[in-house]
C-alpha positions as CSV (number, residue, x, y, z in Angstrom):
1,M,96.9,142.7,72.0
2,T,93.7,140.7,72.0
3,D,90.3,142.1,73.1
4,E,90.7,140.2,76.4
5,A,94.2,141.6,76.9
6,E,92.9,145.1,76.3
7,L,90.2,144.6,79.0
8,T,92.3,142.9,81.6
9,G,95.8,144.3,80.9
10,V,97.1,140.7,80.7
11,S,98.5,139.3,77.5
12,P,97.5,135.7,76.9
13,R,100.0,133.1,78.0
14,R,102.1,131.8,75.1
15,R,100.8,128.3,74.5
16,P,102.4,125.4,72.6
17,K,101.5,125.2,68.9
18,Q,98.4,123.2,68.1
19,D,98.9,119.5,68.8
20,I,98.4,117.2,65.8
21,L,96.1,114.4,67.1
22,E,95.2,112.9,63.7
23,I,96.5,112.6,60.2
24,G,94.3,111.9,57.2
25,G,91.4,111.0,59.4
26,R,93.6,108.5,61.4
27,R,93.6,109.1,65.2
28,L,97.2,109.0,66.3
29,S,98.1,106.4,69.0
30,P,99.4,107.2,72.5
31,E,102.8,105.8,71.8
32,T,103.2,108.2,68.9
33,L,101.9,111.2,70.8
34,M,104.3,110.6,73.6
35,M,107.1,111.9,71.4
36,G,106.0,115.5,71.4
37,H,102.4,116.1,72.6
38,G,102.0,119.2,74.7
39,F,105.5,120.6,74.0
40,D,106.5,123.2,71.4
41,P,110.3,123.5,70.9
42,A,109.9,127.1,69.9
43,L,109.0,128.0,73.5
44,S,112.3,126.5,74.7
45,E,115.0,127.8,72.4
46,G,114.3,125.0,69.9
47,S,115.1,122.2,72.3
48,L,113.9,118.9,70.9
49,K,113.1,117.7,74.4
50,P,111.5,119.7,77.2
51,P,114.2,121.2,79.5
52,I,114.0,120.6,83.3
53,F,112.5,123.8,84.7
54,L,114.2,123.9,88.1
55,T,112.6,127.0,89.4
56,S,110.5,127.6,92.5
57,T,108.6,130.6,91.0
58,F,107.7,132.3,87.8
59,V,107.9,136.0,86.8
60,F,104.6,137.7,85.9
61,E,104.4,140.0,82.9
62,N,102.7,142.6,85.1
63,A,100.7,142.9,88.3
64,A,97.4,142.4,86.6
65,A,98.7,139.0,85.2
66,G,99.7,138.0,88.7
67,K,96.3,138.9,90.1
68,R,94.5,137.0,87.3
69,F,96.6,133.9,87.7
70,F,96.1,133.8,91.5
71,E,92.3,134.2,91.0
72,G,92.4,131.0,88.9
73,I,94.7,129.1,91.3
74,T,92.6,129.9,94.3
75,G,89.3,129.1,92.6
76,K,88.0,132.7,92.9
77,R,87.6,132.6,89.2
78,P,86.8,129.4,87.2
79,G,89.2,128.3,84.5
80,G,92.4,127.6,86.4
81,A,95.6,129.6,86.6
82,E,96.0,130.5,82.9
83,G,99.7,130.9,83.6
84,L,102.7,129.7,85.6
85,V,102.6,130.9,89.2
86,Y,104.7,128.8,91.6
87,S,106.0,125.3,91.6
88,R,103.7,124.1,94.3
89,F,100.8,124.8,91.9
90,N,102.2,124.1,88.4
91,G,105.2,124.1,86.1
92,P,106.0,123.3,82.5
93,N,107.3,119.8,83.1
94,Q,104.3,118.9,85.2
95,E,101.8,120.3,82.7
96,I,103.4,118.5,79.7
97,L,103.3,115.3,81.7
98,E,99.7,115.8,82.7
99,D,98.8,116.4,79.0
100,R,100.5,113.1,78.0
101,L,99.1,111.0,80.8
102,S,95.5,112.0,79.9
103,I,96.2,110.7,76.3
104,W,96.6,107.1,77.4
105,E,93.0,106.8,78.7
106,D,91.4,109.5,76.5
107,A,90.7,111.5,79.7
108,E,89.8,115.2,79.8
109,D,92.5,116.1,82.4
110,A,95.2,114.7,84.7
111,L,97.2,115.6,87.7
112,V,100.6,114.4,88.9
113,F,101.7,113.9,92.5
114,S,104.9,113.3,94.5
115,S,104.0,109.6,95.0
116,G,101.2,107.2,94.5
117,M,100.2,107.5,98.1
118,S,100.2,111.3,97.9
119,A,97.8,111.0,94.9
120,I,95.5,108.6,96.9
121,A,95.7,110.8,100.0
122,T,95.0,114.0,98.1
123,V,92.0,112.5,96.3
124,M,90.5,111.3,99.6
125,L,91.1,114.5,101.4
126,A,89.4,116.4,98.5
127,L,86.4,114.1,98.4
128,V,85.8,112.9,102.0
129,K,84.8,114.7,105.2
130,P,84.3,113.6,108.8
131,G,81.4,111.2,109.3
132,D,81.4,110.1,105.7
133,V,81.6,106.4,104.6
134,I,84.0,104.9,102.1
135,V,83.1,101.7,100.3
136,H,86.1,99.9,98.9
137,S,87.2,96.6,97.4
138,A,89.6,94.3,99.3
139,P,92.4,93.8,99.5
140,L,94.0,97.1,98.9
141,Y,97.6,98.1,99.0
142,A,98.5,98.1,102.7
143,A,99.2,101.8,102.9
144,T,95.9,102.6,101.3
145,E,94.1,100.4,103.9
146,T,96.1,102.2,106.7
147,L,95.1,105.6,105.3
148,I,91.4,104.7,105.2
149,G,91.2,102.7,108.4
150,R,93.7,104.3,110.7
151,I,94.3,107.8,109.5
152,L,90.9,108.9,108.1
153,G,89.3,106.8,110.8
154,R,90.7,109.2,113.4
155,F,88.6,111.9,111.9
156,G,85.3,109.9,112.0
157,V,85.4,108.4,108.5
158,H,83.9,104.9,108.3
159,W,84.4,102.2,105.7
160,L,82.8,99.0,104.5
161,D,84.4,96.6,102.0
162,F,83.6,93.8,99.6
163,P,86.1,91.2,98.2
164,A,87.7,92.1,94.9
165,G,85.9,89.3,93.0
166,A,82.5,90.1,94.5
167,T,79.3,89.5,92.5
168,R,76.7,92.2,91.9
169,D,74.5,90.8,94.7
170,E,77.5,91.0,97.1
171,I,78.3,94.5,96.0
172,D,74.7,95.6,96.4
173,A,74.6,94.3,99.9
174,V,77.6,96.4,100.9
175,M,76.3,99.5,99.1
176,T,73.0,99.2,101.0
177,A,74.7,98.7,104.4
178,A,77.0,101.7,103.7
179,K,74.1,103.9,102.7
180,A,72.4,103.1,106.0
181,K,75.6,103.9,107.9
182,G,75.9,107.5,106.6
183,N,76.8,109.6,103.6
184,V,78.8,107.5,101.1
185,A,81.3,109.9,99.7
186,L,83.6,107.6,97.8
187,V,83.7,104.1,96.2
188,Y,87.4,103.1,96.0
189,L,88.6,100.1,94.0
190,E,91.9,98.5,93.3
191,S,92.1,96.0,90.4
192,P,93.9,93.7,90.2
193,A,94.1,93.7,94.0
194,N,97.5,93.9,95.6
195,P,98.9,91.3,96.1
196,T,96.4,88.6,95.2
197,N,95.8,89.7,91.6
198,A,92.0,89.3,92.0
199,L,90.0,91.5,89.5
200,V,87.1,93.8,90.5
201,D,84.1,94.0,88.2
202,V,84.0,97.8,87.6
203,E,80.9,97.6,85.5
204,A,79.0,95.7,88.3
205,V,80.2,98.3,90.8
206,K,79.0,101.1,88.6
207,A,75.6,99.5,88.2
208,S,75.3,98.9,91.9
209,R,76.3,102.5,92.7
210,D,73.9,103.9,90.2
211,A,71.0,101.7,91.6
212,A,71.8,102.6,95.2
213,F,72.2,106.3,94.5
214,P,69.7,107.5,91.8
215,G,70.4,111.1,92.6
216,E,73.9,112.5,93.5
217,K,76.3,109.6,93.2
218,P,79.6,109.0,95.0
219,P,82.5,108.9,92.6
220,I,84.1,105.6,91.7
221,V,87.9,105.9,92.0
222,I,90.2,103.0,91.0
223,D,93.9,102.3,91.4
224,N,94.9,101.0,88.0
225,T,98.7,100.6,88.7
226,F,99.0,96.9,88.0
227,L,97.5,96.9,84.5
228,G,97.3,100.5,83.3
229,P,97.4,102.3,81.1
230,L,98.2,99.6,78.5
231,W,96.2,96.6,79.6
232,A,93.2,98.2,81.4
233,K,91.3,101.5,80.9
234,P,88.7,101.7,83.7
235,L,87.2,105.0,82.6
236,K,85.6,102.9,79.8
237,Q,83.9,100.6,82.4
238,G,82.5,103.5,84.4
239,A,85.1,104.6,86.8
240,D,85.1,108.4,87.4
241,L,88.8,108.8,88.3
242,V,91.8,106.5,87.7
243,I,94.8,106.7,90.1
244,Y,98.4,105.5,89.3
245,S,101.6,104.9,91.2
246,L,103.7,106.4,88.3
247,T,106.7,104.9,90.1
248,K,105.7,101.6,88.6
249,Y,105.1,100.9,84.8
250,A,104.8,104.6,83.8
251,G,108.2,105.4,85.3
252,G,109.4,101.9,84.7
253,H,113.1,102.2,85.7
254,S,112.9,102.0,89.5
255,D,114.5,105.4,89.7
256,L,111.7,107.8,90.7
257,V,108.6,108.0,92.9
258,A,105.5,109.7,91.6
259,G,101.7,109.4,91.3
260,G,99.0,110.4,88.9
261,A,95.2,110.8,88.5
262,V,93.2,111.0,85.3
263,G,89.5,111.8,84.7
264,S,87.0,114.5,83.8
265,K,87.7,118.1,84.6
266,V,84.7,118.1,87.0
267,M,86.5,115.3,89.0
268,I,90.0,116.8,88.7
269,N,89.2,120.4,89.7
270,P,88.5,119.9,93.4
271,I,91.5,117.6,93.7
272,R,93.7,120.2,92.0
273,M,92.6,122.7,94.6
274,M,93.6,120.3,97.4
275,R,96.9,119.6,95.8
276,N,97.6,123.3,95.5
277,T,96.9,123.7,99.2
278,I,98.9,120.8,100.6
279,G,101.7,120.8,98.0
280,T,101.6,117.2,96.8
281,I,102.7,117.9,93.2
282,T,105.6,116.0,91.8
283,D,108.9,117.8,91.3
284,P,110.1,119.1,87.9
285,H,113.0,116.6,87.7
286,S,110.8,113.6,88.3
287,A,108.2,114.9,85.9
288,W,110.9,115.3,83.2
289,M,112.1,111.7,83.9
290,L,108.5,110.5,83.5
291,L,108.3,112.3,80.1
292,R,111.3,110.2,79.0
293,S,109.7,107.0,80.4
294,L,106.4,107.5,78.7
295,E,108.1,107.4,75.3
296,T,108.9,103.7,75.8
297,L,106.0,102.7,78.0
298,E,104.3,100.5,75.3
299,L,107.6,98.8,74.4
300,R,108.5,98.0,78.0
301,M,105.1,96.8,79.1
302,S,104.6,94.7,76.0
303,R,108.0,93.0,76.4
304,A,107.4,92.4,80.2
305,G,104.0,91.0,79.4
306,E,105.5,88.5,76.9
307,N,108.1,87.5,79.4
308,A,105.6,86.9,82.2
309,A,103.5,84.6,80.0
310,K,106.6,82.4,79.4
311,V,107.8,82.5,83.0
312,C,104.3,81.6,84.4
313,A,103.9,78.8,81.9
314,F,107.1,77.3,83.3
315,L,106.3,77.9,87.0
316,R,102.8,76.3,86.9
317,E,104.4,73.0,86.0
318,Q,106.9,72.9,88.9
319,P,106.4,70.5,91.8
320,Q,107.3,73.1,94.4
321,V,104.5,75.4,93.2
322,E,101.0,75.2,94.6
323,T,99.4,77.7,92.2
324,V,100.2,80.7,90.0
325,G,97.9,83.7,90.3
326,Y,98.4,85.0,86.8
327,L,95.6,86.6,84.9
328,G,96.5,84.6,81.8
329,F,95.5,81.4,83.6
330,L,92.0,82.3,84.6
331,E,89.6,79.3,84.2
332,A,87.4,79.7,81.2
333,G,83.8,80.4,82.2
334,S,84.8,81.6,85.7
335,R,83.7,85.0,87.1
336,Q,87.2,86.2,87.1
337,A,87.7,85.2,83.4
338,D,84.5,87.0,82.6
339,I,85.7,90.2,84.2
340,Y,89.1,89.8,82.5
341,N,87.5,89.4,79.1
342,R,85.3,92.5,79.5
343,H,87.9,94.8,81.2
344,C,91.4,93.8,80.2
345,T,93.5,93.7,77.0
346,G,96.4,91.8,78.6
347,A,97.4,89.7,81.6
348,G,100.2,92.1,82.8
349,S,103.6,91.1,84.1
350,T,102.9,91.1,87.9
351,F,101.6,87.9,89.4
352,S,101.2,85.9,92.7
353,L,103.2,82.7,93.1
354,Y,102.0,80.4,95.9
355,L,104.7,77.9,96.9
356,K,104.0,74.7,98.7
357,G,104.8,75.3,102.3
358,G,105.0,78.6,104.2
359,E,107.3,81.4,105.1
360,R,110.4,79.2,105.3
361,E,109.9,78.0,101.7
362,A,109.1,81.5,100.4
363,F,112.2,83.0,102.1
364,A,114.4,80.1,100.7
365,F,113.2,80.8,97.2
366,L,113.7,84.6,97.5
367,D,117.1,84.2,99.0
368,A,118.3,81.9,96.2
369,L,117.4,84.3,93.3
370,K,120.4,85.5,91.3
371,I,118.8,87.6,88.5
372,A,115.5,88.7,90.0
373,K,116.0,91.3,92.7
374,L,114.6,90.8,96.2
375,A,112.8,94.2,96.5
376,V,109.3,95.6,96.8
377,S,107.6,97.6,93.9
378,L,106.8,96.4,90.4
379,G,106.7,97.5,86.8
380,G,110.4,98.2,86.4
381,T,112.7,97.0,83.7
382,E,114.2,94.5,86.1
383,T,112.4,91.5,87.6
384,L,111.5,91.9,91.3
385,A,110.2,89.5,93.9
386,S,109.0,89.9,97.5
387,A,107.0,88.3,100.3
388,P,103.9,90.5,100.8
389,A,102.8,88.9,104.1
390,A,106.2,89.7,105.6
391,M,106.9,93.0,103.8
392,T,104.4,95.3,102.1
393,H,101.4,93.9,104.0
394,I,103.0,93.2,107.3
395,S,101.0,95.9,109.0
396,V,97.7,94.2,108.0
397,P,96.2,92.3,110.9
398,Q,96.7,88.5,110.6
399,E,93.0,87.7,110.6
400,R,92.4,90.1,107.7
401,K,95.5,88.7,105.8
402,D,94.1,85.2,106.2
403,G,90.7,86.2,105.0
404,L,92.2,87.9,101.9
405,G,94.6,85.2,100.9
406,I,97.7,87.1,101.8
407,S,99.5,83.9,103.1
408,D,103.1,83.3,104.2
409,N,103.7,81.1,101.1
410,L,102.8,84.0,98.7
411,V,105.6,85.5,96.6
412,R,104.8,88.5,94.4
413,I,106.8,88.6,91.2
414,S,107.0,91.5,88.7
415,V,108.7,90.3,85.5
416,G,110.9,92.8,83.7
417,V,112.4,93.0,80.2
418,E,115.3,90.6,80.6
419,N,115.7,87.5,78.4
420,A,112.8,85.2,79.4
421,D,114.9,82.1,79.2
422,D,117.4,83.6,81.6
423,L,114.6,84.3,84.1
424,I,113.3,80.8,83.8
425,A,116.8,79.5,84.5
426,D,116.9,81.7,87.6
427,F,113.5,80.6,88.9
428,R,114.4,76.9,88.2
429,Q,117.5,77.1,90.4
430,A,115.8,79.1,93.1
431,L,113.0,76.5,93.3
432,G,115.7,73.9,94.0
433,A,116.3,75.6,97.3
434,V,112.7,75.2,98.4
């Protein structure tokens, strides 16, 4: 036994063998590390892939081990659980998944949740208290706006927002107003914005936050679902915590619901405590499915991105189309193009299609689709299309939808990995119904 074991009566938990992160001085890429990082087959009877650990609880070696693990879980002792305790807190599948998620953005730590919204809600419950102020970009996913405005608002939490494409001066004005309103506990961003595809200047937000709060600073949290983790890595631009709906590109097959958060250990620890308390961790089976999906993430996202570029090039030339809100079409020299060039490595595969007309034309287009599926969500292997104003954002007040460009003629499209020419043929015939 080790010296620590002799002192505490607790044998150290068996850990996976040392992960290989580089070979011959070459840092291994995330797509390579997804094939085995964080998992040692010797700990699971030699299984090449992690088994699904469908258990609610874990057996302690002895009572002293149980005590020590619970001291870590409850925060009575720093350092975490140091062992498996109970599936509301941790589990092998979830821990391997968290290890691999952190790899994509070179983050210190990660957490996984039962859905993207449970990730967002858990983060906000961990960081915000009654009377605090949240500064956020707009628009946000409708459920996020509802959480901030209607749910947290019931507990005395206030909010101020700025448009996604805001300049530094515009952001400064909102930061100043928020600071005068009360304790600013959180700066929350979504980029690209859902569903308009407008980019937020994370570097400008960080500079504005740092100038407004020279002492203790409210954390910058960003929803990176639309572009991450392949085409955008906001931690590099100054975000403190990055949130994902893992349902989307990370899961990528439209067969699971999950969420994630990556960042420093200092940011992650209080959120972990909140997750332990309210039980928003993802289940073992979904975590196992995500481990499978992460192995092909780069392949799927790259193919979908290539397809989207071809589809959007076709759509922008069609007479029924007013405009295509695709990041690959940003006007050179524009503020949005400047943000894109500094923040992004790809245009993504989800975009906004504005048809000439209104709801009637949008619905006619959607109803005529034969390959693309009429469904909400994004980032799957299949192409999806929906009408945000009438579906995902229907709960947003009309005046706010008008101000944010969420119009009746807007169709949100997420391009999948099908043959691009087949998709173009489908969109061509569907436009004929407009």
